[in-house]
Steps between C-alpha positions, in 0.01 A plus 500: 500500500630414846285273714488543876682186609855407395564166328833459677597617846860444614539607862821531701706292257843421642770295326847447643810358336823424688625835627235714331131580543382536138144600601401644835124509560397610148136552396350485150140516377401423140156605377303356206496719192815691603860518384711521814872589489747369754758778533842520659872497433678179407539319830182654642329160509283507186626170357482331840140618541407361158667168583299483823178555306590244233608227743871511415587604857324388817423787734643503854221718639184669379198380303373478141132489408353465152130591463474496879641146536823449697773347286819309574711469187747210509598548137412675176230242426306605810510866392387414146214291640394809697484698173835682508684512166840655426671624184868565561741738325667202332205333325478139617354333191597207275627644172502155336122470540219680317330814632188299581695227679664766717166662584348168606811339651386279787132563412474321167157366393502124543296230334481122523825464304697767683541867409258629237730747324228642276283597798805614695589749226134608479505575874826688458335709227224592746748631758705683236182668374412610854842667523460680168754265341269349242751577225737235639480150354489247787677246274797732428828430683546722804848600380345652187367798698679783684597493868230762561233276345632202696441703815137553399469127432628440855219721631246303293636182658453656845133556418451129428525428874221755560743729681366730767839670534750564220855594600710676234864528610693756288305408183600813304878501552578369149204649310490803274238773538245342264538159664447657843172649379392157365575350841308776678198438275502134609547598864195726483292215354611269780443769765153580369405132525542530879851360539740667742833579330822543698746695283870549568700748290783751537341733240312775684323623186350154457405477867304824475340399170370155587463462879220586742667435835855483639661320792844634594767287668840605631766277657256213536238709679157630405502879454157592364209406272379790283285568196714577195299804387535660845878456529744751344813345352741676732301375799509142366875519440559639849309209655691246288852620572464672836638826364323827442415609148739793548793266572418294192469800270844623610651172382321540170579865437621567147872563517681799359669412174875458544706756307774349281826697487624613157825301531344198674532166325234229516559170677344324204468628146356277230455588135280294270475216754247250366402142434278374217151409621577644843572875487588735213838682512492737797713788629515555875716678759483428873683716755614439857236601751225494237178298488403424140144372460394266219132559426270334249219255461534122524714384208657843446857372545566623857624167631680416175708818522583430865612146413728631224662749739573209735603250235220258590431518125797552266484824297523458122560868419650807661782611726519494879719739700553473875653809663625604154662165418372267229382167641312191386223401739386170352410304812398566863832388647685762294242760606553420869879521453438850363275581799170489311218315680151404388200398710254308282126560473443124538580484870376146554656317203812707421570682827476323832637151559217376717675212676791717612498726805472877494871516585597274210280693258666830599856368464468288186577769239801634689632145539453441127714806423780386732491141379435168669857471628488832690221459759383817673642502856230445762560833675469693173194296396331568836567873466364514143182309585437699818561835326257450213232322701494799734520764227217341301296396807475133397243321716523270683853608593630142496750435217476124552133479394429345159425786261199319354327546838528880486232731362538631144609844617771358722619264227537808278705677767730197526553508122595868518735418791661231282594753235598774744749255654689506168543881532365582153550830322181432303200316647221399262170433681230337288152531658641505856164595654267273301270280706618623840314685770486876537736521798776293333447695178560829680815361665641383167420833335682679781795262460522593129520869587758433774722299263496778242577752775807291586621526139376178343343501155159332505280380216142475627263296282133503596158463343369747760555836331428692818803356683722543194412871496556541874838328515677575170735776388460402135231281344563285193164436331475178299240368260493198267852396608669832430578820681268777383589786737719613785334730752688724741288447807404842631182650645331493158525120465216277622349160432285670238812632327629144454161368387468784249854435374420134440162573343625772267800306372459339158610138496713543189674817611867475601591593857 
């Protein structure tokens, strides 16, 4: 499958921004008929490398050749003209146009009277057929198909420019398992046609399933180029994070289940807590120093239950006791007053405030609790920000940077710092490790264990069953928006236990 000569050779690529060297002499070779993964933690330089190859950033040193010809990219148009196409995580299509118009955008078939729409849609059909998307109607509105299908349409559009290189940046982050397999089928078609594919993903299982070759970056530097099949996972992880596999496995060791004393009272005890169309009435107890995992498939009700506990959604049924006292948690402000904090799964839209600094993002919840007329004294604010930035290893260690310029993993750490600054008794973390690199994920997992060790109650919601099993004392299993089981997490519990519990439960059976 692999030909002898690479299509793209990037040699010694260096890019500097004020005060930081984002890339320092990085090499990358892309071969025809291969899927090549660019690997590294957030902040390793992957995005900067892609932007150098696509003409978004000008390089300060180094060289780029495509099919043996030296290239100087002064913009994205130059890169496209050289045969380099990109499909980003957020699909950049026009939902108000038809599927066919999106496929042919900028390459419409023209006649003496302007665009010939009939022939344009016929051409679009040809490219859709090549991608195995013949079932799509080129005349149908783009917004009539799923996000996953829109992503495949974006790949078809990339093929219109006769791409030699196709860059897929986190294309699977919002896809379910079946949609991922549909995408991989298209990727294999494109690969087998001789195109070089550069694939970026945080999902190691996917990396090992679809890629042929890996290039590893760390802290803006080239570490190694390896063949995927010849590289054990622990070796890859060690190269990415600069820690040994042994160090990493210690962070991820399954914890001993915390023993609850006979006379111990829960921090939170809810009975029949529910909301129509959101989550069926649910009973749940959460104790100090305990990590309670919420496990289930997409749409199971994990997030909905977390939002009810925080008051982000108002419960319609049930009772809520906090340290034995009846309370009404009907909104987030009340929850914060009662020392209950919630970190959303939608980090970008509901979590960070991108145009504020790291410092401002950390302090905003605490300031909201105290009120606008009681500003946090500067000395106290400095101490809070410094404490949590150090404890959570937020990088770069500059609280005056805009949070939108931080990597996803560091944004997540800042969000956790925000809620820790309110000194919660109960911290609800919804998908805190989704879409972040392995090193940051391990640090956040360790932080969860440390918080529980210090006596905080933690709700840990994750679609990754393996980390739920490793971190939790108790696991609440949800399915079809209701709790179906509660598992005491001991040595007998595994990912398979949860999967079997979900699979064996009858949809109509009461929890």
